C-alpha angles and dihedrals in degrees: 000000000000114000129180123232097262099032102142116111108220115221119208128186106219138177123205116185106303100347137074131210145163109246115202110196120211122213091229101052104269128103151185125226123205104199122200110214111241127202111288097015122133132193087256097052091047091049088052095051091054098037094238129119123261091236089059094055090044095048098044095045093036090224109196091196107026094165092056112057126181119229106248094024116135123239118190114216119201128172115222112224099186124019135178130210108216115239128197110281095020115143125197092242095052093049090049090051092049094057097034096246133116124256087242089061092053092046088050091051093044112031093165089076087080094060091073102018087219133085112245117219111246094023116132115232123197107228096178134354125224106276096039110128112200089204107040101021125217123356099258102038140238128336138180117232124195119190125198121216140170118231091252096060112141105262095225091052088050094050094048089050105045096074086066095052137087094185136018118208116200117213111250160357116174130196146202126237087250092061105258119140123233101212131202131215096269106138098101094043093052091052092047090048094050092048088058094049092255121138110230116222124203111224123214124199139157101245135165121227088262091060098254124133111254123201086186091065090045092047094049090052094047092058095043106079094182092049093045092052090048090051093052093048089049090050090052090048092048095047090054095041095048097039096242124164097217146311138283115210112210108174108161127187093016109182110259090233089057092057096111093037088057094051089047091053092051091048092051092046091047094051089051098049100036095070090054094052098255122138126228122215127182127200111214134187120256104265129173098191139020089243100051112143126227139081092261091058115026099079094044104093108189097195099042095042095041090053092058108041132063099231136015127205110206104205096224099172142069099078084127105046146162098278101020131091118284114278142122113298091226109015104194091227091057090041090054094050092054095046092047090054090043094057091050090061105025132046105263092226088065096052126102113191111225112238121189124224101195142066135218129228113200127196112225142268095041113226116188114237092016109051116087121190119218117234115227138159125270091243091050091049088063091046090053091052088053094048090054096041097232131137123249117238131200126221109220095205101044089034090222140123126244142157142190125228140165119230130220092270091057093254116143120228141186122205123200118189146143133267140171092280094050094046089049091052090054101042090053086073091065097072092032093059097029093241125172097238142272140321107205114209099217141355099189091114124045112239106190099188092054092057092042091058098042093043090052098049100035146045106228112220122232119201098184 
């Protein structure tokens, strides 16, 4: 990652009159404001305070109910520096050439273009925002972003997201102990990714027919040298046939006694793929020490695996999970602990910080072994707060939003999710620790505010 000398973004908590916001200064004079909605505020009053149009706030944040805001809701405020009004006959490439930018930059600043796949005459496009620097790029520097998707992803969501990605990992190829691959329907996704300048990555995981991780399948392959060699040869052939850029190894719950066999498999695969120009990425559990106990952690040797592969995704999420007690999915204090241990064992420039793209709604009281949280999107989480007329709160330790409500049946609930403030708190760790970038699990729902924050602070690398 290439960082400037003064790359840190300084976050201030400021109060102006009766409202609060997070003000992120930019070294070159531009800035982004994350406004926290206060009682009595409207989209019009917020726009007036910041001297922007209501349409700009609605468009950038993709607000589904702009006339009904929730107290505690985040609104990202950006200031366009150069805009273009679409004329009949305009093309994306011609507009980009006119202003000396790339089509990808225009798509990043105007993701709604992908909703219709055509430019609409009279539509205003943001070419650059205040703070963009044509020579040096964004304030913090360059990052790599890998997004994970299932083959059934909504194509519009995919096309809106691809401008922000370096890699697209497609979940997931399985395999048999005898070395046969179990493919997915990936042809169209690979073609779309390539057309957006995104490198598609083939994922490999030991999965049952029911979609669960299986350490038995992994073990049977590890101890079958003939099957393992066949699997590696099949992977190489598939990468070439499908026009993939590399492979993402996601082996979870590997048996502790298979730790060295797992490392040996990764090394053998890497030695086969590297001469052909393919990258190898490994997804590893969120550890805080080399001796951390538990089936999820023990076979994931940060130092050994990190030394072999090109990139490592540290899965810094799922503290709050479907069957666990209510809490933030990725509390920044927990995320920090994992990353600080990670950089002590793995070269920081290889590390992608895991970032979740989902929320959980727990019925209360929580009963272990019985309670099941509902997985929802972050945009849906705000809508649910609006429907139940409750305020959003913010946990200062986890740096994450949450709220309580009671449903129509009288059952109490708590919802933990992410917003612009919580995303900003996590991505600040990237320059601080010198990380390579982000691994986004997953991109099945479009979360506008996350991309607003990331696109404002970073230049996203493209490798194709």
